[in-house]
NUTI-227536 format. One record per residue (C-alpha): x, y, z; residue in three letters; residue number from 1. Coordinates in Angstrom, 2 decimals, padded with zeros to 5 digits. Layout:
! residues N
     east    north       up  rest   nr
        X        Y        Z   ALA  NUM
...
END
This chain:
! residues 425
     east    north       up  rest   nr
  -058.09   016.08  -017.51   MET    1
  -058.48   019.62  -018.52   PRO    2
  -055.34   021.36  -019.35   SER    3
  -056.02   024.07  -017.10   ARG    4
  -055.84   021.99  -014.34   LEU    5
  -053.03   020.13  -015.01   ARG    6
  -050.99   023.07  -015.14   ARG    7
  -052.43   023.88  -011.62   PHE    8
  -051.12   020.50  -010.53   LEU    9
  -047.87   020.51  -011.95   ALA   10
  -047.24   024.34  -010.67   ALA   11
  -048.05   022.93  -007.20   THR   12
  -045.97   020.12  -007.19   MET   13
  -043.13   022.20  -008.20   ALA   14
  -043.50   024.40  -005.63   ALA   15
  -043.89   022.00  -002.93   LEU   16
  -040.58   020.42  -004.59   ALA   17
  -039.02   023.67  -004.29   CYS   18
  -040.03   024.19  -000.56   ALA   19
  -038.83   021.11   000.42   SER   20
  -035.24   021.81  -001.49   ALA   21
  -035.03   024.95   000.88   VAL   22
  -036.23   023.63   004.02   ALA   23
  -033.35   020.61   003.56   GLY   24
  -030.60   023.15   002.54   CYS   25
  -031.89   025.13   005.63   GLY   26
  -031.31   021.96   008.34   SER   27
  -027.58   021.66   006.76   ASN   28
  -026.85   025.71   007.73   GLU   29
  -024.80   026.55   010.70   ALA   30
  -026.12   027.39   013.76   ALA   31
  -026.37   031.09   014.62   THR   32
  -025.63   031.58   018.44   VAL   33
  -026.34   035.16   019.61   ARG   34
  -023.81   035.82   022.33   PHE   35
  -025.29   038.92   024.95   HIS   36
  -022.55   040.65   026.35   LEU   37
  -023.41   043.71   028.90   SER   38
  -020.08   045.44   029.59   LYS   39
  -019.34   048.15   027.29   PRO   40
  -015.56   047.92   027.67   GLU   41
  -015.36   044.60   026.64   ALA   42
  -017.11   045.11   023.69   ILE   43
  -013.79   045.46   021.44   PRO   44
  -012.12   042.45   022.95   PHE   45
  -014.56   040.20   022.18   PHE   46
  -015.53   041.75   018.71   ARG   47
  -011.98   040.34   017.91   GLU   48
  -012.48   036.72   019.82   VAL   49
  -016.12   036.38   017.92   VAL   50
  -014.28   037.21   014.52   ALA   51
  -011.26   034.79   015.21   ASP   52
  -013.87   031.85   016.46   TYR   53
  -016.07   032.49   013.00   ASN   54
  -013.19   032.41   011.12   ALA   55
  -011.80   029.03   012.24   HIS   56
  -014.99   027.19   012.79   HIS   57
  -017.86   025.67   010.39   ASN   58
  -019.83   024.20   012.65   GLY   59
  -021.38   027.49   014.04   GLU   60
  -021.68   031.21   013.50   ARG   61
  -021.17   033.38   016.94   VAL   62
  -023.43   036.72   016.36   ILE   63
  -021.98   039.43   019.14   LEU   64
  -024.90   040.90   020.55   ASP   65
  -024.93   044.17   022.85   THR   66
  -028.52   045.55   022.87   SER   67
  -030.87   042.62   023.79   ALA   68
  -033.29   043.03   026.01   ASN   69
  -032.79   040.21   028.59   LEU   70
  -036.30   040.12   029.96   GLN   71
  -038.16   040.87   026.75   ALA   72
  -036.19   037.91   025.25   GLY   73
  -037.05   035.59   028.24   PHE   74
  -040.81   036.48   028.03   VAL   75
  -040.72   035.73   024.54   ARG   76
  -039.08   032.47   024.74   HIS   77
  -036.26   033.66   022.61   SER   78
  -033.30   034.56   024.92   PRO   79
  -029.58   034.72   023.66   PRO   80
  -027.98   031.69   023.78   ASP   81
  -024.68   032.42   025.55   LEU   82
  -024.82   035.80   027.89   VAL   83
  -021.52   037.09   029.48   LEU   84
  -023.47   039.53   032.40   LEU   85
  -022.15   041.88   035.16   ASN   86
  -023.14   039.46   038.18   TYR   87
  -025.39   040.74   040.64   ASN   88
  -028.81   040.36   042.26   GLN   89
  -030.17   041.89   038.59   GLU   90
  -028.97   038.88   037.11   MET   91
  -029.98   036.45   040.03   ALA   92
  -033.33   036.75   038.96   ARG   93
  -032.85   034.53   036.12   PHE   94
  -031.15   032.33   038.10   LEU   95
  -033.31   032.12   040.86   ASP   96
  -036.05   031.43   038.67   ARG   97
  -034.46   028.40   037.23   GLY   98
  -034.02   029.93   033.57   ALA   99
  -030.98   028.98   033.35   LEU  100
  -029.44   025.60   032.00   SER  101
  -027.27   023.39   034.18   ASP  102
  -023.13   023.99   032.98   LEU  103
  -022.01   021.39   035.72   SER  104
  -020.31   019.28   032.64   ASP  105
  -018.36   021.62   030.63   THR  106
  -014.66   022.11   030.59   ALA  107
  -014.88   025.63   031.87   ALA  108
  -017.00   025.06   034.89   ALA  109
  -014.54   022.51   035.80   ALA  110
  -012.11   024.69   036.03   ARG  111
  -013.56   027.32   038.36   VAL  112
  -012.10   027.75   041.55   ARG  113
  -014.04   026.31   044.21   LYS  114
  -013.53   029.23   046.41   ASP  115
  -015.36   031.08   043.50   ILE  116
  -018.07   028.81   043.21   VAL  117
  -018.92   029.31   046.83   GLU  118
  -018.62   033.28   046.41   LEU  119
  -020.85   033.40   043.25   ALA  120
  -023.57   031.38   045.11   ARG  121
  -023.86   034.15   047.76   LEU  122
  -025.75   035.88   044.90   ASN  123
  -028.08   033.24   043.83   ALA  124
  -028.04   029.56   043.48   ASP  125
  -030.74   027.08   041.95   TYR  126
  -030.32   023.89   043.96   PRO  127
  -028.67   020.86   041.63   GLY  128
  -027.65   023.06   038.83   ARG  129
  -024.66   024.98   038.05   THR  130
  -025.92   027.95   036.46   SER  131
  -023.19   030.28   036.01   VAL  132
  -019.46   030.11   035.17   VAL  133
  -017.74   032.87   036.59   PRO  134
  -015.54   034.86   034.46   TYR  135
  -013.88   037.71   036.16   SER  136
  -013.00   038.75   039.64   VAL  137
  -012.52   042.43   040.65   MET  138
  -010.78   043.24   043.75   ALA  139
  -010.88   046.55   045.52   ALA  140
  -009.07   048.50   048.13   GLY  141
  -007.61   051.93   049.20   VAL  142
  -005.98   053.24   045.86   ILE  143
  -002.75   055.25   047.13   TYR  144
  -000.28   057.67   045.15   ASN  145
   002.86   055.97   045.54   LYS  146
   004.84   058.74   044.59   GLU  147
   003.24   060.82   047.34   LEU  148
   004.10   058.13   050.27   PHE  149
   007.60   057.83   049.13   ALA  150
   008.20   061.54   048.86   ARG  151
   006.96   061.97   052.71   GLU  152
   008.19   059.07   053.87   GLY  153
   005.08   056.85   054.44   LEU  154
   004.16   052.97   054.91   SER  155
   001.18   051.22   053.83   VAL  156
  -000.74   050.88   056.97   PRO  157
  -001.07   047.32   058.53   GLN  158
  -003.60   047.80   061.44   THR  159
  -006.14   050.25   061.67   TRP  160
  -003.96   052.30   064.56   SER  161
  -001.47   052.78   061.65   GLU  162
  -003.80   053.83   059.44   PHE  163
  -005.45   056.29   061.85   THR  164
  -001.90   057.47   062.60   THR  165
  -001.44   057.86   058.69   LEU  166
  -004.08   059.86   058.29   CYS  167
  -003.41   062.32   061.22   GLU  168
  -000.04   062.57   059.87   THR  169
  -001.32   063.48   056.11   LEU  170
  -003.58   066.15   057.24   ARG  171
  -001.03   067.82   059.69   ALA  172
   001.05   068.11   056.76   ARG  173
  -001.34   069.92   054.98   GLY  174
  -002.43   066.56   052.42   ILE  175
  -006.11   065.54   052.24   THR  176
  -005.59   061.83   053.42   PRO  177
  -008.85   060.06   050.97   ILE  178
  -010.42   061.68   048.32   ALA  179
  -014.50   060.91   048.49   ALA  180
  -017.20   061.37   046.60   THR  181
  -020.33   061.41   048.70   LEU  182
  -022.56   062.47   046.38   LYS  183
  -023.32   059.35   044.56   GLU  184
  -024.55   056.72   047.10   PRO  185
  -023.03   053.68   045.26   TRP  186
  -019.34   055.13   046.00   THR  187
  -020.13   055.34   049.42   VAL  188
  -021.37   051.71   049.81   ALA  189
  -018.67   049.92   047.82   GLN  190
  -016.07   051.85   049.47   GLY  191
  -016.08   053.21   053.00   MET  192
  -019.06   050.69   053.95   PHE  193
  -018.06   047.54   052.29   ASP  194
  -014.43   047.91   053.69   TYR  195
  -015.02   048.66   057.29   THR  196
  -017.73   045.97   057.03   VAL  197
  -015.70   043.41   055.31   GLY  198
  -012.42   043.93   057.38   GLY  199
  -014.34   043.59   060.48   THR  200
  -016.90   040.74   060.40   ILE  201
  -017.16   037.29   058.13   ASP  202
  -020.13   038.77   055.55   VAL  203
  -021.02   035.59   053.95   ALA  204
  -021.60   034.31   057.58   ASP  205
  -023.75   037.42   058.65   PHE  206
  -025.91   036.76   055.58   TYR  207
  -026.36   033.28   056.17   GLU  208
  -027.97   034.08   059.61   HIS  209
  -029.72   037.35   058.56   LEU  210
  -031.46   035.22   056.23   ARG  211
  -032.33   032.28   058.69   ALA  212
  -033.66   035.28   061.05   GLU  213
  -036.05   036.48   058.37   GLY  214
  -038.78   038.20   059.24   ALA  215
  -037.94   037.86   063.02   ALA  216
  -035.05   040.37   062.84   VAL  217
  -034.98   043.08   064.81   THR  218
  -032.47   045.98   065.92   PRO  219
  -031.93   043.90   069.30   THR  220
  -031.49   040.59   067.75   SER  221
  -028.35   038.49   068.37   PRO  222
  -027.50   039.32   064.33   VAL  223
  -028.41   042.11   062.72   SER  224
  -027.45   045.34   061.07   PHE  225
  -027.63   047.00   064.06   SER  226
  -025.90   045.06   066.58   THR  227
  -023.26   043.44   064.12   THR  228
  -022.97   046.36   061.80   LEU  229
  -022.29   049.00   064.79   ALA  230
  -018.61   049.09   065.34   GLU  231
  -017.64   048.78   061.61   PRO  232
  -020.16   051.87   060.82   VAL  233
  -018.42   053.51   063.65   ASP  234
  -015.80   053.55   062.05   LYS  235
  -016.71   054.56   058.82   MET  236
  -018.26   057.59   060.08   ARG  237
  -015.20   058.48   061.39   GLN  238
  -012.95   057.94   058.22   ILE  239
  -015.84   060.12   056.64   ALA  240
  -015.77   063.29   059.40   SER  241
  -012.12   063.16   059.61   SER  242
  -010.10   062.24   057.24   TRP  243
  -011.90   062.86   053.88   ILE  244
  -012.23   066.47   051.28   ASN  245
  -014.31   069.06   052.87   SER  246
  -016.50   069.10   049.57   ASP  247
  -016.97   065.28   048.83   ALA  248
  -020.55   065.85   049.54   ALA  249
  -020.93   067.64   046.27   SER  250
  -018.37   065.31   044.15   LEU  251
  -019.68   062.39   042.01   GLY  252
  -017.14   059.24   040.93   TYR  253
  -015.73   061.52   037.79   GLY  254
  -015.15   064.03   039.96   ASP  255
  -013.04   061.88   042.36   GLY  256
  -010.93   060.17   039.71   ASN  257
  -009.75   063.54   038.57   LEU  258
  -009.08   064.70   042.15   ALA  259
  -006.63   061.80   043.08   PHE  260
  -005.26   062.08   039.37   ALA  261
  -004.03   065.71   039.94   GLN  262
  -002.82   064.66   043.32   GLY  263
  -005.57   066.38   046.00   LYS  264
  -005.36   063.56   048.18   ALA  265
  -003.07   060.59   049.21   ALA  266
  -005.62   057.66   049.04   MET  267
  -009.17   057.13   047.03   TYR  268
  -011.49   054.39   048.23   PHE  269
  -012.47   052.72   044.78   GLN  270
  -012.35   049.61   042.68   GLY  271
  -009.57   048.75   039.68   PRO  272
  -012.15   050.63   037.43   TRP  273
  -011.22   053.90   038.43   ALA  274
  -007.52   053.15   037.38   LEU  275
  -008.22   053.94   033.76   GLY  276
  -010.04   057.22   034.41   GLU  277
  -007.31   058.12   036.78   ILE  278
  -004.79   057.25   034.14   ALA  279
  -006.49   059.55   031.40   LYS  280
  -005.58   062.63   033.39   SER  281
  -002.08   061.45   035.03   ALA  282
  -000.65   058.28   032.64   PRO  283
   002.54   058.33   034.41   ASP  284
   001.02   058.50   038.17   LEU  285
   002.72   055.57   040.30   ASP  286
  -000.25   054.34   042.09   VAL  287
  -000.86   050.75   043.97   GLY  288
  -003.73   049.27   046.24   ILE  289
  -003.75   048.06   049.43   PHE  290
  -006.51   046.27   051.80   PRO  291
  -008.28   048.81   054.27   LEU  292
  -006.98   047.81   057.60   PRO  293
  -009.78   047.70   060.18   VAL  294
  -008.49   045.75   062.93   THR  295
  -005.07   045.36   065.34   GLU  296
  -004.35   042.26   063.66   ASN  297
  -002.32   042.45   060.25   PRO  298
  -003.58   038.82   059.70   ALA  299
  -007.06   039.88   059.61   ASP  300
  -006.31   041.95   056.23   LEU  301
  -008.72   041.25   053.09   LYS  302
  -009.30   042.67   050.45   ILE  303
  -013.06   043.26   048.90   ARG  304
  -014.24   041.06   045.73   VAL  305
  -017.19   040.57   043.49   ASN  306
  -017.35   038.45   040.20   ILE  307
  -017.74   041.23   037.79   ASP  308
  -018.76   038.75   034.99   LEU  309
  -020.45   035.53   034.52   ALA  310
  -021.34   033.41   032.28   ALA  311
  -024.56   031.14   031.14   TRP  312
  -026.73   029.46   028.98   ILE  313
  -030.46   030.00   029.07   PRO  314
  -032.73   026.86   029.18   LEU  315
  -034.72   027.86   026.32   ASP  316
  -031.62   028.53   024.19   SER  317
  -032.36   026.17   021.25   PRO  318
  -028.76   025.81   020.65   HIS  319
  -027.01   024.97   023.80   LYS  320
  -024.59   022.57   022.25   ALA  321
  -022.81   025.35   019.95   GLU  322
  -023.25   027.73   023.03   ALA  323
  -021.52   025.43   025.38   ARG  324
  -018.60   025.00   022.67   ALA  325
  -018.38   028.59   022.47   PHE  326
  -018.41   029.30   026.52   LEU  327
  -015.40   026.68   026.57   ASP  328
  -013.18   028.75   023.71   TYR  329
  -013.84   031.98   025.62   ILE  330
  -012.99   030.29   028.80   CYS  331
  -009.58   028.49   027.47   SER  332
  -006.49   030.18   029.24   PRO  333
  -005.26   032.03   026.69   ASP  334
  -008.51   033.95   026.17   ILE  335
  -009.58   034.52   029.77   ILE  336
  -006.17   035.01   030.96   ASN  337
  -005.48   038.11   027.84   ARG  338
  -009.25   039.40   028.90   TYR  339
  -008.57   039.67   032.43   ASN  340
  -005.07   041.12   032.43   ASN  341
  -006.31   043.89   030.14   GLU  342
  -009.36   044.65   032.15   GLN  343
  -007.37   044.59   035.52   LEU  344
  -009.60   041.96   036.69   GLY  345
  -008.28   038.40   038.38   PHE  346
  -008.96   034.90   036.85   GLY  347
  -011.63   032.58   038.31   PRO  348
  -009.88   029.53   037.19   MET  349
  -007.38   027.07   038.93   VAL  350
  -004.93   027.91   036.22   ASP  351
  -005.39   031.37   036.11   SER  352
  -002.19   033.70   035.53   ALA  353
  -001.69   036.14   037.68   PRO  354
  -001.87   039.78   036.74   THR  355
   001.27   041.73   035.28   SER  356
  -000.56   044.68   036.19   ASP  357
   001.53   046.39   038.72   PRO  358
  -001.48   048.91   039.50   ARG  359
  -003.13   045.68   041.44   ILE  360
  -000.38   043.47   042.00   GLY  361
  -000.53   043.99   045.87   GLU  362
  -003.58   042.35   045.55   LEU  363
  -002.64   039.18   043.95   GLN  364
  -001.20   037.21   047.30   GLY  365
  -004.44   038.36   049.12   TYR  366
  -006.62   036.55   046.15   TYR  367
  -004.48   033.81   045.83   ASP  368
  -005.03   032.85   049.69   ALA  369
  -008.58   033.72   049.58   GLY  370
  -008.41   036.64   051.71   ALA  371
  -011.01   038.55   050.87   TYR  372
  -015.08   039.49   051.31   TYR  373
  -017.90   039.90   049.35   PRO  374
  -019.21   043.86   048.96   GLY  375
  -021.55   043.29   052.30   ALA  376
  -023.87   046.44   050.18   SER  377
  -024.12   044.10   047.25   GLN  378
  -025.86   041.31   049.15   LEU  379
  -028.85   043.75   050.17   ILE  380
  -031.84   042.95   048.15   PRO  381
  -032.04   046.12   045.56   LEU  382
  -035.64   046.65   046.93   THR  383
  -034.19   048.02   049.79   ILE  384
  -032.55   051.68   049.34   PRO  385
  -029.45   050.72   051.33   SER  386
  -027.25   052.95   049.70   HIS  387
  -028.81   055.70   050.26   ASN  388
  -029.06   054.97   054.12   TYR  389
  -025.48   054.76   053.89   ILE  390
  -025.07   057.63   052.29   GLN  391
  -026.69   059.22   054.68   GLY  392
  -024.30   058.16   057.46   ILE  393
  -021.30   059.39   055.70   ALA  394
  -022.97   062.65   055.60   LEU  395
  -023.62   062.75   059.65   GLY  396
  -027.22   060.79   059.85   ALA  397
  -027.64   059.18   063.17   ASP  398
  -025.93   055.59   062.15   PRO  399
  -028.41   054.08   064.91   ARG  400
  -031.80   055.27   062.97   THR  401
  -030.44   054.08   059.49   ALA  402
  -029.23   050.73   060.73   LEU  403
  -032.65   050.13   062.23   ALA  404
  -034.29   051.19   059.37   THR  405
  -032.52   048.66   057.63   LEU  406
  -033.52   045.88   060.06   ASP  407
  -036.93   046.98   059.75   ALA  408
  -036.75   046.84   055.84   ASP  409
  -035.07   043.35   055.95   TRP  410
  -038.03   041.90   058.50   ALA  411
  -040.79   043.37   056.15   ARG  412
  -039.19   042.46   052.93   LEU  413
  -038.64   038.51   054.16   ALA  414
  -042.34   038.67   055.31   LYS  415
  -043.60   039.79   052.25   ARG  416
  -041.55   037.06   050.45   GLN  417
  -042.41   034.18   053.22   GLY  418
  -039.28   033.46   054.66   HIS  419
  -039.45   033.38   058.21   THR  420
  -036.99   032.02   060.92   LYS  421
  -039.41   028.28   061.45   GLU  422
  -039.60   028.22   057.74   GLU  423
  -035.84   028.63   057.39   HIS  424
  -035.20   026.05   059.75   ARG  425
END
């Protein structure tokens, strides 16, 4: 054999041996779990959690990813391995399409309260799977200035008539009852609209019947936006026209936080996410939150809730086992309780610890008893500009026209998607 050929074959065999060795070494390397987080405020907390996990676990390595394009990742079949995402209709599209793996046999899923499981299913559900593990629940109501209430000798109202009397009393004393921000539609929807609707009707039952009607919904249907929401929307209009600041139409979320912090109003319809912003301007302000009473029966009092974060593992993840191990880790009582306490959330687990923050302490009993409702505005598909309609009502538009438009939009969307009353049956 010519020497040149011998040298070529030797070199080739050496290269193959080297490649095989490298491949063998690679198979023994720790798996890398990509952990995608969508909430900026939670990044510092989970950065420490990931660092601690990596320091004590040699079987896999977790990388915190806060910038991944989820849609692109799914299209390319390379999504993150574990996702902790704001739970809304935008997220629900992944669940509806069956792109998420079943977590029903995880230790984390087994500890979730049954009522919170049902709450999660209102947004989306995939038959035969537990696709998400709720991680944090936010509860909202009427933020109020405790110092002002004490100074004026006022009590937290338990009925609608007590609330209207409270507002009239404040106005008579030259105090703006409610700080409102009508410039941004979402603040009206999650506040005045959700509170009056949720305090009056069974929100989950309403949407179940509305979906059953599908394309058959009209303003005169037994269950429709026009017929079912007329009463609570009238009360929302009364609040907006009688007891809010005169410049509400020009103020946004940040303006409202500042105005309330400066004592320019006694109450504020916002969630706990506003408390941190209020504290930046008034760190010592004594505040609390109570459920808006919309009926004359105190037993009807409920708070508005939404699942703020939920965890899920994509079906296409190549590291499901490692991701499930990390999921159980972040759902351990020490970590999940600490997270919710720091972020002013309520724990979704059967063994969740109560909040230690007095600002949301008044809501704990309602949450524990299941006296809550999902935000009605959150259950309307995003393709319907419902927040703009709701904002229009608060600004003085005819509520009958706005609600009839909602009915027409709902029916049109249901028809396009093929959901009719007969098909539902």
